[in-house]
C-alpha angles and dihedrals in degrees: 000000000000115000119209114197140143091304089065093044102273091126102188140090100219129040127192128176131007126214136174124211130214092270092052101255116148115230120201126194113212145160088262101052136281120316130202117201126196097179093268110043137028115222113201127210110194142127094318089054091053107267112148091200119033096187095098117183098180146331138214117221112210129209092246091063097260120128116209110212122214113196132167117276097028100278090145120186140162134218120227128169091349093306127113114227116190120217111220095208103119092112090044095057090038095217093297089149099043094113097048141353114275127255112253133208120188125209110176108301091342124094127201115198127180143158126287093230130038095341114213097190140015112222121209122206122193132154095349096312132104129204131169138226116204119232102221095198125134105218091192092220090301122133114232124182114216114243099179148305123242110210095193093055098025087229119150115204114211126179130208102206093193098053096028093231125141116212115206107199125183108214092201103047098023090230116157130204128178123211127190108247142158127299108235137047128314114247100186144329139206130179105318095345127098125184120203133184120214123167095336091313123118113214123189118203128189129202114237131190090221107039099023096229134356139179112250105171142009139185132191109225094189128227095287096064113072106194116201104162141012146191137204105210130214090274091052092251119143127239122185123197116217123211091210092056139289136036131262116228121198107203093206133088112246090219092061111107098244126138096217135042111236119239112274130238116238116224132187093002091172093063136060106236116207098184142004127209126190103195130212091275093047093252110146127231126191123198107208132195109252094342105081125234127324122209135191125177123238095250094046092046092049090049091049095047095045095041111117090214119078102187101057107120100095123118101261116206101170139017136190138164141209130180094342095313120112128209123199130188122208134213088265135044096295143076143169141238117223109199125217086257090058095251115142126222116189117219119203111196105174113001111228093009111132095195104131128223118257098179138352133204131195131195120158109307094343115099117182118198114196105203123185093257104025146010119240118200106201123195104206094190093059096024090231130137137203123198127216114188115219139118098260125204103168146348118223129179113244112170128353088270104031142059140201119236110201107205140165089253097051146287114313131189120214125197115216091204104042094025088221123149125214129184111231101171128016104212133085109284127189101177140001138190129183110224095180138358096281105024133072138188106227120192121205125184093287110001141055120223138190111230127192111211095202100046095029088224118153120204126186108242109167121012127207101019122117102209115202097177139007125199135174116246098181137336094294105019130079136190123218126190114207136198095233112010106052118229123354117198111198146152131209091284100051148286118339101178142352123213119192144153092287088060093053102273110146093232137000091223105080122183106184142003127216119190116220097178139330091287102032135060141158128237120205119209142160088258098054134282131299129207111207121196113189124221129184096275104359143029138232115224129194117190123203128194140155089298087066093049104273110148088228139355091234098092118185096185145305142228129204125223114181106306093339126094121202111206120194112211139168089263100045141284122324116204117193142167106242091217091055092047091053091055090068116139117257091211136038110245094225137090130222111262113225099209097185144330118235117207109186103309096339119095116203119205101168098076093174088078120080114267124215135176138168126250094254092052123102111231118204124187112205107208140185129186107197098206097134097178088065087068094220094310093123135126138182131244111202147155136188106229111216092033106047127356095198118102119244128198122213132173093205121095089219116075110194129199125180136179094018112179117241115278145087117295139183119210109209121186138177126195118233115204129199111299090029099280112157132218112262092244139007129258112232135194128177124210140165130236105208119207120244113248091264089054095054122106093238092052090047089049092049090044091049090049091048092047092046089045091049091047090048091048091048090045093046090044090050092046091044091051090044091048091047090050089048091047090047089049091045091047089049091046089044091054090048090047091048089050089048090049092049089048090050091048088048087054093046095054097056090043092052093044090048091054092047093049089051089055091048090048089052092052092048090049088057089045091234095150097167092055089043089056092049090046092049090050092052090040090055090053090047091050091052093047093043092051089046097049093040087070090053124080094201134026132185123258088243092057090043091054091048091049092047091048091052091048095047091048090052092048092045089054091049095053096041098248093312089153143019125221138201129195114201123191117191121227089240090062119091106213089210091065111111128229132179108292123251091004099124101043097075091054090049090048090051091051090054098042100041104017110047106008093090098046115126104159098052144018118263122251126197119186121187115187134182115204135165120220099189087259108049144356112265116206114190125194109188130175135178094224130126093291128214130276096229141355093261093058093079091053091050092047120111090239101132092189093056090050090052089048090055090052090047091053092052091046092050090051091053097039101046101025089236134134120245114173124194119204122185119193131179111220116227128216092264093056095032128277118270142065131299123201119190125191119191111200134173101233122221128218112248 
């Protein structure tokens, strides 16, 4: 039995009734509120949760999830979605249930509750509301106890315990019917069964469509058993609660057609049991008075009830067998012999001695108990004992008539016939096994040796293994259980195979080995027992624990008799059919219950509705895995699909997620019971994590547009400022360039005038007055045009040709026809195109002054041509003068006009962002001697 009390969270001193809801939760009424138990944790509903009265006798779980609460003094309430809601109906029911709690009948989500004696009304509860139906029956000063109310027929069953009559009264039609029943009080009822107690006799009656009601079984409890309550469980088996302690269990269905009721089994006779519950899985719960709740699993209860031995609850430390008989040694100086006929004989060695058994040995009538400080050889036939004082570690069979005693002082041999002891080996020995007539395996604290009895030679065989037991598997193979490394399979040459926890063994610390056959053996541990079946390269392992019916997981050892295994544990002897053990389920046929989902401070109970949270919310799944045989040793295997597909394992019943990215997720969870068994399927719940407004696509789109717009504005602003700065700089440079241009023009005019005045002076010097007059006339026109065009930045090609013609005529007059000139305009040239003003004249002047002025052998020729090359206007000034030696000569020349022209070209480039290229070529003899100047200009429309 497992006892749940205040240490486990059942914080109360008195417990009343037990109930189980549709999900499998256990509900416990107590003097400190209502408790819900999921196998691991007790959840309390008391004053802090809103109950007006915390003395809760019982409750009624409903299919819709509500739990109707029945306290003392009518302060009825119900529990819905984790919240207590009080029903203010005390005035309505007028204290009709002040003396006792009402009887309750459930029909779906509707409850009918009514008084235990002479009910005046039947109250109906449904969906948080209560209404009443009057019972218009004249009881005629008689006292009737209420048996039950049938909602589907509206029949109220009332019992007169003095006359033994049962009155069936229809509250709608008023029809009455009397049935012959039992004299005495009703103990319990279920379906068509009624149980009455009269003068220590239990009588079971059954309703029948033909005879009304008839007695089917009876049992005389005797005067020592004072029955005060009863229960017919889900399997129609009867339980009777005794006021003097314990509960009687009748292991027989009341619906079986048997004439007699079999003798009951008395359970928990040291405790007063208020209520018994057999849950949906046939686990049994006992509500005790002042001692909490007791629990026993289905398999363990079945093993206990069906066990042929009655005294089997001692702490067993060692077990051995011989010829069908079994010997067990306890954790004190005592033991027991279990005969082949399953009769038990207790053996008291030293009364009051707490020295525990280390090992036991049985042969015939000789039982040897190896205690921690001595060995007691007990002759069961004569009931005599002989003591051998030594610090025993193990007892191992040697020959048919001798044994090994492994002790801290050495290895001893003991003769069963002569009772003599010899020392074979004088070192600490924990285990020994003879593998042939002269050789032994001897296990020390950490190593295994080979030892030759004849030569007394010891050889190290396996180092670093603490062997606790050695058994022979076949002629050449041995099994060794170790304290740290599981099972070692070896032969005389070395290790063949190791089997540990990673291979499926229940624990690496193995106490004892029991061989079933040459391929199968059992390993006893503090965590249960393992059955290992060897294959060629692998092994198949079945593990068994309390969940499979073992009295305890602390197994000292086992023995096999036919198909039955006897397992000695810290809570008694477990006796099992091996075939039935091997039919254990691989999975637990339960699912994890998702009680609620907490999102921030809101707890959601209705999980059928869609759940949604935001990414900054914390999401908590509140879980329960109602595998009660695991005794709270459960965990959860889960994953959040959509976030992480790897499985996680957690022992907590609260699974917490935080900062989940937006998306749709499925929470999938399995329950893991004790010994690692998994629920047969997962429990799943889907929910959405909604993005915050700044995580939505539209917000991101708007944000992107805003950012892009801002970047564009910043970029445009930057470019605009940069452009303005550039324009300001250009404007500033333009003004400077214009000033430079004006300065250059201002320089050109005096230069030109100076040259002309020199020519006039020369003519006057020669006293050529007529030419001087012509020259002055042309000079006057040139001055006017020069002054006019010097104010203009651009001039048309037509004006430029006119200006050049006037200038060349004037120069030709000055030098007495020393040269001829020709101006050629191509048909591709539009004479209205404009070019920089006064740009060509300095180059023409230079051709006259430096090109042809010094010619003596030929007449000078100047050709000015305007041509268009589909890209730019090409102006060529070509003379047949003396030429120049290189292209830099012209730049180094003293021609002030050419220098100014160069400056004007650079200024125009800067000012008007246009390209003007100057090309100077010296003509060779093949192409004609002289100089060629080419100007490439982008023309402008006028």
